[in-house]
C-alpha positions in Angstrom: 58.4 14.3 9.9 59.9 14.1 6.5 57.7 15.1 3.7 57.8 14.1 -0.1 59.2 16.7 -2.5 56.4 19.1 -3.8 55.0 18.1 -7.2 55.4 14.2 -6.5 53.1 11.6 -5.1 53.4 8.4 -3.2 51.5 5.3 -4.4 50.5 3.3 -1.4 49.4 -0.4 -1.6 45.7 0.1 -2.1 46.5 2.8 -4.9 49.0 0.6 -6.4 46.2 -1.9 -7.4 44.9 0.7 -9.8 48.3 1.3 -11.2 49.0 -2.5 -11.8 45.5 -2.7 -13.7 46.4 0.4 -16.0 49.8 -1.0 -16.7 48.6 -4.6 -17.3 45.9 -3.1 -19.8 48.9 -1.1 -21.4 51.0 -4.2 -21.8 48.2 -6.4 -23.2 46.9 -3.9 -25.8 50.4 -2.7 -27.0 51.1 -6.3 -27.5 47.8 -7.0 -29.3 48.8 -4.2 -31.6 52.3 -5.5 -32.3 54.4 -3.2 -30.2 57.4 -4.3 -28.3 58.5 -2.9 -24.8 61.4 -0.6 -24.4 62.9 1.0 -21.2 65.3 3.9 -21.2 67.3 5.5 -18.4 65.7 8.2 -16.3 68.3 10.7 -17.4 69.8 11.6 -20.8 72.6 13.9 -22.0 71.3 17.4 -21.9 72.0 18.0 -25.7 69.8 15.2 -26.7 66.9 16.6 -24.5 67.3 20.2 -25.6 67.1 19.1 -29.2 63.5 18.5 -28.9 62.9 22.2 -29.3 64.5 25.3 -27.8 61.2 27.3 -28.3 59.2 24.8 -26.1 58.3 25.7 -22.6 59.6 22.4 -21.4 63.1 23.1 -22.7 63.1 26.8 -21.8 61.9 26.5 -18.2 60.8 23.0 -17.1 63.8 20.7 -17.5 65.8 19.3 -14.5 69.4 19.9 -15.7 72.4 19.0 -13.7 76.2 18.3 -13.9 77.4 14.9 -12.6 80.7 14.4 -10.7 82.5 14.0 -14.1 81.2 17.5 -15.3 78.9 15.8 -17.8 75.5 18.0 -18.5 72.6 15.7 -17.8 68.9 16.1 -17.8 66.0 14.2 -16.3 63.8 13.1 -19.1 60.8 15.4 -19.6 59.2 13.0 -22.2 59.6 9.6 -23.6 59.9 10.2 -27.4 63.4 11.5 -27.8 64.9 9.0 -25.3 63.2 6.2 -27.2 64.5 7.3 -30.6 68.0 7.6 -29.1 67.6 4.0 -27.7 66.5 2.5 -30.9 69.4 4.3 -32.9 72.0 3.1 -30.4 70.5 -0.4 -30.2 70.2 -0.8 -34.0 66.6 -1.5 -34.0 65.8 0.2 -37.2 68.4 -1.9 -39.0 66.5 -5.1 -38.0 63.6 -4.3 -40.3 60.6 -1.7 -40.7 58.3 -0.8 -39.4 59.6 -0.8 -35.9 57.0 -0.5 -33.2 57.8 0.0 -29.5 56.0 1.1 -26.3 56.9 2.0 -22.8 54.7 1.9 -19.7 55.2 3.5 -16.2 57.8 5.8 -17.5 58.7 8.6 -15.2 58.9 12.1 -16.8 60.0 15.2 -14.8 59.1 18.9 -15.5 59.6 21.8 -13.2 56.1 23.4 -13.4 53.5 24.7 -10.8 51.9 21.5 -9.4 48.2 21.3 -9.5 45.6 18.4 -10.0 46.9 16.3 -12.9 50.2 18.2 -13.4 53.0 16.9 -11.3 56.6 17.6 -11.4 57.1 13.8 -11.6 54.5 11.9 -13.5 54.2 8.6 -15.4 53.3 7.8 -18.9 52.2 5.0 -21.2 53.4 5.6 -24.8 53.9 4.1 -28.1 56.1 5.1 -31.0 55.9 3.7 -34.5 58.9 4.1 -37.1 59.2 3.6 -40.8 55.8 4.2 -42.2 55.0 7.6 -43.8 51.3 7.0 -44.6 48.2 7.9 -42.5 47.6 4.2 -41.5 50.3 4.4 -38.9 48.8 7.5 -37.3 45.3 5.9 -37.4 46.7 2.9 -35.7 48.0 5.0 -32.8 44.8 7.1 -32.5 42.9 3.8 -32.4 45.3 2.1 -29.9 45.3 5.3 -27.6 41.4 5.2 -27.5 41.3 1.4 -26.9 43.6 1.8 -23.9 41.6 4.7 -22.4 38.5 2.6 -22.9 40.2 -0.6 -21.3 41.0 1.6 -18.4 37.4 2.4 -17.9 37.2 5.9 -19.1 33.9 6.8 -21.0 34.2 10.5 -21.8 37.2 10.9 -23.8 37.0 12.1 -27.3 39.9 12.3 -29.9 40.6 15.7 -31.2 42.7 15.7 -34.5 44.4 18.3 -36.6 47.2 18.9 -39.2 49.9 21.4 -38.6 51.8 20.7 -42.0 55.3 19.9 -42.7 58.6 21.8 -43.2 57.5 22.8 -46.7 54.1 24.3 -45.9 54.3 25.2 -42.2 56.5 28.4 -42.8 53.7 30.0 -44.8 51.2 29.2 -42.0 53.6 30.6 -39.2 53.9 33.9 -41.3 50.0 34.0 -41.6 49.7 33.5 -37.8 52.3 36.2 -37.2 50.7 38.7 -39.4 47.2 38.0 -37.6 48.7 38.4 -34.2 51.0 41.3 -34.9 48.4 44.0 -34.2 47.3 42.0 -31.0 50.8 41.7 -29.6 50.6 44.4 -26.9 47.5 42.5 -25.5 49.0 39.0 -25.5 50.2 37.4 -22.2 53.9 37.2 -21.5 54.3 33.6 -22.7 52.5 34.5 -26.0 54.6 37.5 -26.6 57.7 35.1 -26.6 55.9 32.6 -28.6 55.2 35.2 -31.3 58.6 35.1 -32.6 59.8 31.6 -31.6 56.8 29.4 -32.0 53.7 31.2 -33.2 51.6 27.9 -33.6 51.6 27.7 -29.6 49.6 31.1 -29.8 46.6 28.9 -30.7 47.1 27.0 -27.3 46.9 30.1 -25.1 44.3 29.8 -22.3 44.0 33.5 -21.7 42.5 34.7 -25.2 40.6 32.0 -26.6 38.5 34.4 -28.7 41.6 35.5 -30.6 42.8 32.0 -31.1 39.3 30.9 -32.5 39.5 33.6 -35.2 43.0 33.1 -36.1 44.0 31.6 -39.6 43.7 27.9 -39.7 46.4 25.4 -40.9 44.1 23.6 -43.1 44.1 26.6 -45.4 47.9 26.4 -45.8 48.6 22.7 -46.0 50.6 21.5 -49.2 49.0 18.7 -51.3 50.9 16.0 -49.6 49.8 17.2 -46.1 46.2 17.7 -47.1 46.1 14.2 -48.7 47.6 12.6 -45.6 45.0 14.3 -43.2 42.3 13.3 -45.6 43.5 9.8 -45.4 43.7 9.8 -41.6 40.1 10.9 -41.4 39.0 8.2 -43.9 40.9 5.5 -41.9 39.4 6.5 -38.5 36.0 6.6 -40.1 35.9 3.2 -41.4 37.5 1.9 -38.2 34.6 3.3 -36.3 37.0 5.6 -34.2 35.1 8.9 -33.2 36.9 12.0 -33.5 36.5 15.9 -33.6 38.5 18.0 -36.0 40.1 20.7 -33.9 41.8 23.6 -35.8 43.3 24.9 -32.5 45.0 21.8 -31.7 48.9 22.1 -31.5 51.4 20.1 -29.3 54.0 21.3 -27.0 57.0 20.0 -28.7 58.6 21.5 -31.8 59.2 18.1 -33.5 55.6 17.5 -34.5 54.6 17.5 -38.2 51.5 16.8 -40.0 49.2 14.8 -37.6 48.5 15.9 -34.2 46.0 14.5 -32.0 44.8 14.5 -28.2 42.2 12.7 -26.2 40.1 15.3 -24.3 38.1 14.6 -21.1 35.4 17.1 -20.3 35.4 16.3 -16.6 38.9 17.5 -15.8 38.7 21.3 -16.2 41.7 23.0 -17.5 43.8 19.9 -17.5 41.5 18.1 -19.9 44.0 16.3 -22.1 44.6 12.8 -21.0 47.1 12.1 -23.6 48.0 12.6 -27.4 50.7 12.8 -29.7 51.1 12.9 -33.5 53.7 12.5 -36.5 57.4 13.5 -36.1 59.0 12.7 -39.5 62.2 14.8 -39.0 63.1 13.8 -35.3 65.1 10.7 -36.2 67.3 12.5 -38.6 67.6 15.5 -36.2 68.9 13.1 -33.6 71.6 11.8 -35.7 69.8 8.9 -37.5 68.5 8.3 -41.0 65.5 10.1 -42.6 62.9 8.0 -41.0 59.2 8.8 -40.6 57.6 8.3 -37.3 54.7 8.9 -35.1 53.7 8.2 -31.5 51.7 9.2 -28.4 51.9 9.3 -24.6 49.2 9.1 -22.0 49.6 10.6 -18.5 48.6 7.8 -16.0 48.0 10.2 -13.1 45.6 12.3 -15.3 44.0 9.1 -16.3 43.3 8.2 -12.7 41.7 11.6 -12.2 39.4 11.1 -15.1 38.2 7.7 -13.7 37.5 9.5 -10.3 35.7 12.4 -12.1 33.5 9.8 -14.0 32.6 8.4 -10.4 34.5 5.1 -10.8 35.1 3.6 -7.5 38.8 2.8 -6.7 39.7 -0.8 -7.3 39.9 -2.7 -4.1 43.0 -4.7 -3.4 42.4 -8.5 -3.6 42.6 -10.1 -0.3 44.2 -13.4 0.5 42.4 -16.5 -0.6 43.5 -18.1 2.6 44.2 -16.8 6.1 45.9 -19.5 8.4 45.2 -19.0 12.1 46.2 -21.0 15.2 48.2 -21.0 18.3 51.2 -22.9 17.0 53.5 -20.6 15.0 55.4 -23.4 13.3 52.3 -25.2 12.1 50.6 -21.9 11.0 53.5 -20.8 9.1 54.3 -24.2 7.5 50.7 -24.4 5.9 50.8 -20.8 4.9 54.0 -21.3 3.0 52.7 -24.6 1.5 49.7 -22.5 0.2 51.9 -19.7 -1.2 54.0 -22.4 -3.2 50.8 -24.0 -4.5 49.8 -20.5 -6.1 47.3 -19.5 -3.4 47.5 -16.0 -1.9 47.9 -16.7 1.8 48.5 -14.7 5.1 48.9 -15.3 8.6 49.4 -13.2 11.8 53.1 -12.6 12.5 52.4 -10.8 15.8 51.2 -13.9 17.7 47.9 -12.4 18.7 44.9 -14.2 20.1 42.6 -16.2 17.7 40.0 -13.4 18.1 42.4 -10.9 17.1 43.5 -13.2 14.2 40.0 -13.3 12.8 39.6 -9.6 13.2 42.9 -9.4 11.1 41.7 -11.8 8.5 38.5 -9.9 8.1 40.4 -6.6 7.6 42.5 -8.2 4.9 39.3 -9.5 3.1 40.3 -13.1 3.3 38.0 -15.6 1.4 38.8 -18.6 3.8 40.2 -18.7 7.3 41.7 -22.1 8.3 42.0 -22.5 12.2 44.6 -25.2 12.9 44.2 -27.4 16.0 46.0 -30.5 17.3 43.5 -32.9 15.7 42.5 -31.1 12.4 41.3 -27.9 11.1 38.2 -25.7 10.9 37.8 -24.0 7.5 35.5 -21.1 7.4 34.1 -19.6 4.2 34.0 -15.8 5.0 31.6 -15.1 2.2 29.2 -17.9 3.0 29.5 -17.6 6.7 29.8 -21.3 6.9 32.4 -23.7 8.2 33.4 -27.2 8.2 35.8 -29.4 10.1 38.4 -31.5 8.1 41.9 -32.7 8.2 44.6 -30.2 7.7 45.7 -32.0 4.6 42.4 -31.2 2.9 42.7 -27.5 3.6 44.6 -26.8 0.5 42.8 -28.8 -2.0 39.4 -27.3 -1.1 40.8 -23.7 -1.1 42.5 -24.3 -4.5 39.2 -25.8 -6.1 37.3 -22.8 -4.7 39.9 -20.3 -6.2 39.8 -22.2 -9.5 43.4 -23.2 -9.3 
């Protein structure tokens, strides 16, 4: 028997119901906040993807790179932000007026990493990107929207963690302070952190091996320039007046090099080591780095598989698939099929048994599907059974659909 590739998951019909509800909440909330949907190809030119940061783990060892038949170097997208920036630049979106606010939902992202709960080689994201506003209001809007989405999905135990990692003006001083602090500890660092020490010292704070060293390390807040400090105070003020709960987290950094100033993450206590449900921050230099004009920007992404795990950890029962409103049973296939199609055309979820089984077996099938009504067609009329009330009436076939539509509120 063939098996799916390691690090991937299938979504079967009963699971797809939960996915559709998450995606519907994402579409509704993003629209409520004024974001428009964007969709990008599943692969991009490798040089675009690799420009998100050569010192990140994703680019160094997790991207799926390949050459197509024309010899072009391509990469399966590992995240959504850089492809969205490329799409907005190429499509001329920024020239139509600012701010430009876009979102994506169900975006497939690919990373070659060790599969475990909540960490897959192909996963899916809901994300939002906001371009053109350099003040903390854009950051606060994104934090609020991300939190609102998690709440709409049914998650109760997620908390927003925020931090500022400075900008290109003040971050070099903070990097130097971190390197000075970690220099004498370098022999005891894990292999990844020994590499990060030179290339990306901020990621030393993200090490899961030696948390004590990270907790005693210099904090970015002591090295922020005046503009970055004002920006972070503004963000905290706006979140406070909006009633968005948050935790100041001086150890919070993000995995990509393009972040500046604000970084944030929603953390769930019930997921163990994979506690981050989603997050993002500000990336004021990325648009210019990818060939566009200097343009401030911020965004976030939420892993949908991780979100489903959080719902399960909180004891939420999986959403059941909605059964048909009407199941049509009978011995004459042409009559049964005709009424079933009429019902579907009229907006009613309707089913029948295409296997031609006995009436008893058809009832069992209707019950297994969770049908609200079962109409048994005969030569001189129909019997309409209400499966919830466990009652039934005799009526002409022409009256079946009006009764079912009325009960369904159609």
